[in-house]
C-alpha positions as CSV (number, residue, x, y, z in Angstrom):
1,M,2.5,-192.8,-125.2
2,T,0.4,-194.3,-122.4
3,T,1.8,-196.3,-119.5
4,T,0.2,-199.5,-121.0
5,Q,1.8,-198.7,-124.4
6,S,5.2,-198.2,-122.8
7,R,4.9,-201.4,-120.8
8,N,3.9,-203.3,-124.0
9,A,6.9,-201.8,-125.9
10,L,9.3,-202.7,-123.1
11,E,7.9,-206.3,-123.0
12,E,8.4,-206.6,-126.8
13,E,11.9,-205.2,-126.6
14,L,12.8,-207.6,-123.8
15,R,11.4,-210.6,-125.8
16,T,13.5,-209.4,-128.7
17,F,16.6,-209.3,-126.5
18,R,15.9,-212.8,-125.1
19,S,15.3,-214.3,-128.5
20,H,18.7,-212.9,-129.8
21,R,20.7,-213.4,-126.5
22,D,22.6,-216.5,-127.6
23,E,23.7,-214.9,-130.9
24,L,24.6,-211.6,-129.2
25,I,26.6,-213.4,-126.4
26,G,28.5,-215.3,-129.1
27,R,29.7,-212.1,-130.8
28,A,29.4,-209.2,-128.3
29,R,29.4,-210.5,-124.7
30,G,29.6,-207.6,-122.2
31,K,28.8,-204.9,-124.7
32,Y,25.4,-203.1,-125.0
33,V,22.7,-203.6,-127.5
34,L,20.1,-201.0,-128.7
35,I,16.7,-202.5,-129.4
36,K,13.6,-200.9,-130.7
37,G,10.5,-203.1,-130.8
38,A,11.4,-206.3,-132.6
39,D,14.6,-204.9,-134.1
40,V,18.2,-205.1,-132.9
41,I,19.5,-201.8,-134.0
42,A,23.2,-201.9,-133.1
43,V,25.8,-203.1,-130.6
44,F,28.0,-200.6,-128.7
45,E,31.1,-200.8,-126.5
46,N,29.5,-198.8,-123.7
47,Q,26.1,-198.0,-122.3
48,I,26.4,-194.2,-122.9
49,D,27.0,-194.6,-126.6
50,A,24.0,-196.8,-126.9
51,I,21.7,-194.4,-125.0
52,V,22.9,-191.4,-127.1
53,R,22.3,-193.3,-130.3
54,G,18.8,-194.3,-129.0
55,F,17.9,-190.7,-128.3
56,K,19.3,-189.4,-131.6
57,T,17.4,-192.1,-133.5
58,F,14.2,-192.4,-131.6
59,G,13.8,-189.1,-129.8
60,K,11.2,-189.4,-127.0
61,Q,10.0,-192.8,-128.2
62,S,10.8,-195.8,-126.0
63,F,13.8,-198.1,-126.7
64,L,15.8,-200.6,-124.8
65,V,19.6,-200.5,-124.0
66,Q,20.6,-203.8,-122.4
67,Q,24.0,-205.2,-121.5
68,I,24.7,-208.5,-123.3
69,T,25.1,-211.0,-120.5
70,E,24.0,-214.6,-119.9
71,F,21.8,-213.7,-116.9
72,D,19.7,-210.7,-116.2
73,A,20.8,-208.7,-113.2
74,P,18.2,-206.9,-111.2
75,L,18.3,-203.1,-111.4
76,R,17.6,-200.8,-108.5
77,F,16.5,-197.3,-108.7
78,A,16.3,-194.7,-105.9
79,N,13.5,-192.2,-105.7
80,F,15.0,-188.9,-104.7
81,N,11.7,-187.1,-104.5
82,V,11.7,-187.0,-100.7
83,G,8.5,-185.7,-99.0
84,G,6.8,-184.9,-102.3
């Protein structure tokens, strides 16, 4: 999958989350949802279970695991590749 395809897949999955957010908040606030493309696959109690299911189901294909909250929190990632 190319970078552009990955970006497009993520954008679709984020749109899917946003379009289902109100319904998900009503039934599963604070839990984690697994999304593939335009499909809400399942809701999980914790992030690890959602990620494991995503890898078991989709392998190396992209998927989204998102906590079900009213507002999106920014994520920060560190790059540990120092000097390289």
